[in-house]
ZADO-1210 file (C-alpha; in nm, 4 decimals, padded with zeros to 6 digits):
<atoms>
<atom x="04.4353" y="04.0410" z="-01.2945" code="MET" pos="1"/>
<atom x="04.1662" y="04.0519" z="-01.5539" code="PRO" pos="2"/>
<atom x="04.3112" y="03.7512" z="-01.7059" code="GLU" pos="3"/>
<atom x="04.2364" y="03.5296" z="-01.3988" code="ASP" pos="4"/>
<atom x="03.8609" y="03.6351" z="-01.4375" code="ASP" pos="5"/>
<atom x="03.8482" y="03.5156" z="-01.7880" code="THR" pos="6"/>
<atom x="04.0001" y="03.1754" z="-01.6981" code="LYS" pos="7"/>
<atom x="03.7387" y="03.1214" z="-01.4286" code="GLU" pos="8"/>
<atom x="03.4535" y="03.1949" z="-01.6740" code="GLU" pos="9"/>
<atom x="03.5819" y="02.9782" z="-01.9427" code="SER" pos="10"/>
<atom x="03.6123" y="02.6788" z="-01.7074" code="SER" pos="11"/>
<atom x="03.2553" y="02.7044" z="-01.5959" code="THR" pos="12"/>
<atom x="03.1200" y="02.7345" z="-01.9625" code="THR" pos="13"/>
<atom x="03.2879" y="02.4269" z="-02.0738" code="GLU" pos="14"/>
<atom x="03.0651" y="02.1713" z="-02.2422" code="GLU" pos="15"/>
<atom x="03.0451" y="01.8115" z="-02.0886" code="LEU" pos="16"/>
<atom x="03.2697" y="01.5497" z="-02.2756" code="THR" pos="17"/>
<atom x="03.2495" y="01.1856" z="-02.3247" code="ASP" pos="18"/>
<atom x="03.5479" y="00.9650" z="-02.2869" code="ASP" pos="19"/>
<atom x="03.6367" y="01.0145" z="-02.6534" code="ASP" pos="20"/>
<atom x="03.6178" y="01.3850" z="-02.6171" code="ASN" pos="21"/>
<atom x="03.2844" y="01.4216" z="-02.8071" code="SER" pos="22"/>
<atom x="03.0307" y="01.6468" z="-02.6562" code="PRO" pos="23"/>
<atom x="02.7690" y="01.5025" z="-02.4268" code="VAL" pos="24"/>
<atom x="02.4145" y="01.6118" z="-02.4653" code="GLU" pos="25"/>
<atom x="02.2053" y="01.6577" z="-02.1779" code="GLU" pos="26"/>
<atom x="01.8899" y="01.4238" z="-02.1848" code="PRO" pos="27"/>
<atom x="01.6060" y="01.6087" z="-02.3618" code="SER" pos="28"/>
<atom x="01.2639" y="01.6294" z="-02.2235" code="VAL" pos="29"/>
<atom x="01.1468" y="01.3691" z="-02.4740" code="ILE" pos="30"/>
<atom x="01.4159" y="01.1298" z="-02.3632" code="THR" pos="31"/>
<atom x="01.3507" y="01.1898" z="-01.9929" code="GLU" pos="32"/>
<atom x="00.9781" y="01.1241" z="-02.0624" code="ALA" pos="33"/>
<atom x="01.0238" y="00.8173" z="-02.2314" code="LYS" pos="34"/>
<atom x="01.2452" y="00.6843" z="-01.9504" code="ALA" pos="35"/>
<atom x="00.9790" y="00.7909" z="-01.6991" code="THR" pos="36"/>
<atom x="00.7220" y="00.6141" z="-01.8956" code="ALA" pos="37"/>
<atom x="00.9256" y="00.3034" z="-01.9128" code="ASP" pos="38"/>
<atom x="00.9618" y="00.3110" z="-01.5160" code="ARG" pos="39"/>
<atom x="00.5852" y="00.3649" z="-01.4784" code="ILE" pos="40"/>
<atom x="00.5137" y="00.0734" z="-01.7153" code="GLU" pos="41"/>
<atom x="00.7368" y="-00.1616" z="-01.5072" code="LYS" pos="42"/>
<atom x="00.5755" y="-00.0357" z="-01.1938" code="ALA" pos="43"/>
<atom x="00.2307" y="-00.1077" z="-01.3312" code="ASN" pos="44"/>
<atom x="00.3413" y="-00.4638" z="-01.4271" code="GLU" pos="45"/>
<atom x="00.4787" y="-00.5254" z="-01.0751" code="THR" pos="46"/>
<atom x="00.1475" y="-00.3721" z="-00.9120" code="SER" pos="47"/>
<atom x="-00.0574" y="-00.6105" z="-01.1494" code="ALA" pos="48"/>
<atom x="00.1386" y="-00.9210" z="-01.0245" code="GLU" pos="49"/>
<atom x="00.1043" y="-00.8139" z="-00.6625" code="LEU" pos="50"/>
<atom x="-00.2673" y="-00.7599" z="-00.7025" code="LEU" pos="51"/>
<atom x="-00.3140" y="-01.1063" z="-00.8600" code="LYS" pos="52"/>
<atom x="-00.1221" y="-01.2579" z="-00.5597" code="LYS" pos="53"/>
<atom x="-00.3337" y="-01.0683" z="-00.3140" code="GLN" pos="54"/>
<atom x="-00.6653" y="-01.1887" z="-00.4985" code="GLU" pos="55"/>
<atom x="-00.5370" y="-01.5597" z="-00.4847" code="GLU" pos="56"/>
<atom x="-00.4627" y="-01.5196" z="-00.1064" code="LEU" pos="57"/>
<atom x="-00.7937" y="-01.3662" z="-00.0384" code="ALA" pos="58"/>
<atom x="-00.9782" y="-01.6499" z="-00.2402" code="ALA" pos="59"/>
<atom x="-00.7801" y="-01.9064" z="-00.0259" code="ARG" pos="60"/>
<atom x="-00.8826" y="-01.7435" z="00.2801" code="ASP" pos="61"/>
<atom x="-01.2365" y="-01.7389" z="00.1894" code="ALA" pos="62"/>
<atom x="-01.2398" y="-02.0932" z="00.0829" code="LEU" pos="63"/>
<atom x="-01.0450" y="-02.1946" z="00.3806" code="GLY" pos="64"/>
<atom x="-01.3074" y="-02.0614" z="00.6214" code="GLY" pos="65"/>
<atom x="-01.1160" y="-01.7475" z="00.7407" code="LYS" pos="66"/>
<atom x="-01.2940" y="-01.4221" z="00.7558" code="SER" pos="67"/>
<atom x="-01.1542" y="-01.0745" z="00.7736" code="GLN" pos="68"/>
<atom x="-01.4262" y="-00.9513" z="01.0223" code="ALA" pos="69"/>
<atom x="-01.2999" y="-01.2013" z="01.2906" code="GLY" pos="70"/>
<atom x="-01.5281" y="-01.4472" z="01.4996" code="ASP" pos="71"/>
<atom x="-01.8559" y="-01.3393" z="01.6223" code="VAL" pos="72"/>
<atom x="-01.9892" y="-01.4817" z="01.9547" code="GLU" pos="73"/>
<atom x="-02.3514" y="-01.6255" z="01.9080" code="PRO" pos="74"/>
<atom x="-02.6046" y="-01.4607" z="02.1582" code="LYS" pos="75"/>
<atom x="-02.7347" y="-01.6611" z="02.4208" code="GLU" pos="76"/>
<atom x="-03.1102" y="-01.6569" z="02.4390" code="GLU" pos="77"/>
<atom x="-03.2835" y="-01.7020" z="02.7641" code="GLU" pos="78"/>
<atom x="-03.5828" y="-01.9356" z="02.7575" code="THR" pos="79"/>
<atom x="-03.8963" y="-01.8574" z="02.9889" code="PRO" pos="80"/>
<atom x="-03.8072" y="-02.1651" z="03.1846" code="ALA" pos="81"/>
<atom x="-03.4457" y="-02.0360" z="03.2449" code="ASP" pos="82"/>
<atom x="-03.6092" y="-01.6954" z="03.3471" code="TYR" pos="83"/>
<atom x="-03.8446" y="-01.8612" z="03.5923" code="ALA" pos="84"/>
<atom x="-03.5586" y="-02.0646" z="03.7385" code="ASN" pos="85"/>
<atom x="-03.3554" y="-01.7367" z="03.7771" code="LYS" pos="86"/>
<atom x="-03.6343" y="-01.5621" z="03.9625" code="ILE" pos="87"/>
<atom x="-03.7128" y="-01.8665" z="04.1948" code="LEU" pos="88"/>
<atom x="-03.3488" y="-01.9071" z="04.2775" code="SER" pos="89"/>
<atom x="-03.3044" y="-01.5345" z="04.3912" code="GLY" pos="90"/>
<atom x="-03.1613" y="-01.3878" z="04.0815" code="GLY" pos="91"/>
<atom x="-03.3925" y="-01.0959" z="04.0707" code="LEU" pos="92"/>
<atom x="-03.1089" y="-00.8392" z="04.0590" code="ASN" pos="93"/>
<atom x="-03.0393" y="-00.9092" z="03.6952" code="GLU" pos="94"/>
<atom x="-03.3146" y="-00.7915" z="03.4515" code="PRO" pos="95"/>
<atom x="-03.4211" y="-01.0069" z="03.1697" code="ARG" pos="96"/>
<atom x="-03.2332" y="-00.9536" z="02.8335" code="LYS" pos="97"/>
<atom x="-03.4804" y="-00.8187" z="02.5500" code="LYS" pos="98"/>
<atom x="-03.3826" y="-00.8733" z="02.1860" code="GLU" pos="99"/>
</atoms>
């Protein structure tokens, strides 16, 4: 029975091997850091390209007359003559708009 225990232990401590039975080293911290740095650089390049496209679209929208805030309705100003006509026609229930 003790032999079975040693077989299980030896199978868990085996080193990883490549196809040609040479030991495969686990990636070192430096190798992982370099791979991560490469991924970050690629992501930064992609972000820079997307930012450039967004700037171009924003410039086209601005030059095309589009605005981000939307349309603003102009305020109607009531002239004294309009106000006098409203009073004379019986429109006293609505107070005069002050600006």
